[in-house]
C-alpha positions, 0 to 999 in steps of 0.5 A: 500500500503506497498510500501508507509508505509515502504518507500521502494526505488522507483528506484527498488521497485516502488509499492506494495499493498496487497488486500483482499475481501469478497462477498455474491452475489445472483442470480435468475432464468428465468421468470415464474419458480415458478407456473404452469399455463395453456397455449393454444396449439391447437384448436380442433373442435373449442374448445381451448385445454390448457396444464400446460406444461411438467415442474413442477415449484417450488413456494419454489425456493430460490435464488442461493447464492455465497460466495467468498473470495480473497486475492492478491498482486500487485507488480511493479518494475523499475518504472513500467517496470516490474509488477506481479499481483497474487491472490488466490480465493475461492468461494462456491455456494449453492442453485443452481437452476436447472431443473432435470428429474422426473418420467413421472408417475408424469405427468411431465418430469422435475422439478425445484429444489434448489440443490447442492453446488459447490466449486471453488478455484484457483490461477491467476498470471499475469506478465507484462514487458515493454522492450521498452519505448522511449522518442518519445512515443513508448511503447511495453508491453508484458504480460503473464497470467496463471490461475488454477481452482480447481472445486468440486461438494460437494452435489447435493440433498438428495438421488441424487449423480449424475445429468445429465446435457445434452448429445448426443447419448450415451455420457452424461455430468454430475454433480457428488458428489465428482467430478469436474463439467462436468463428461463425460460418455459414451460407452467404453470397460471394462478393467482390472487393467493393462489397457487391454480390457476384452474379452468375450467368443466370442473373442470380447472386452466387452463394457458397457454403462455409463463408465467414459470417462473424464471431461470438466474442463481444468487443467490450462488456460492462455494468451499472450498479446502484446500491442504496443502504439505510440502517438494516435495509439494502437495495441493489439495482444492476444493469449489465451490457455487452457490445459486439459479438454475433449471434445466430438465432435458430428460433427466428430462422425456424419461425420465418422458415415455417411462416410463424413470425410476423415478418413472414406474414406478408409473403405467406399467401404467395408461398402457400399458393405456390407450394401447397396449392400448385405444388411447385417444386424447388426448380419452379420456385427458382424459375426453371421448368423441371421437365424441360430445363427451360425458363419456367413460364410463370417465373415472374409470379411472386412465390414467397420472400427472402429475408435478411441473411439470404437477402438480395436487393438494392439498398437505396441508401448505399446504391449497392445490391 
């Protein structure tokens, strides 16, 4: 505490402290992830059948290890009526335990691995002010907290630069070397260097799978807190926030796709007439006669709608498609 060491005036500068820490922490995995064993899954003609399961376990698994370093300061002014707490941290996690897909020719679909290194570094700042403090015991504290984390996947494993973590439909969440953890990929239109959608010979935009759509990591997070105390009564009100980071909403996608959302109402009649009444197939919906392969004679009639995420149209503000 440098406020005591240097005998600073307490009326203005009440308290000052510098801190630093270093830690090494291990982490295990779930039970029974080292050796495959047989388990009964059905009885056929009175004979029990056993299986080793679809996941290949790994007897050589090592514990995950995280190294962390943090430095910070705690500053308080005007007899604790105003305070600032700030810190910087850096963490490095290695030998993370993951389940990854393998070729089904091995007899399994997944395998347990020690893999990868992920680094996190960031800044956290908290400020607190006490605007009201009475002799009767009424206290009002206001606090704001702000934090920014920078995340990077350094390595995954030998010969692997991308690992699929999960997904829904054509949208996947991935860990990719050199990128923040949580890359979102899916179907999108191919675009030129100026952002225009690339158009094929049929006059329609060209789409491709596994395109970069964004990342789940937020640019920064924070919170606002108000605490009111009076004798034996305490009340806390907190509001937190997050800025940045992409989210794929499967519920919104399903609602639009099945015509259950308000946004889909304007196209519901056209789609129902085309798909249910006339039973036009996918080629005819896209303007191609299924039998002849020639342009569909009724191609100009509206047959539904395209929503953001797979939208092609002129933006009147930018002048771009």
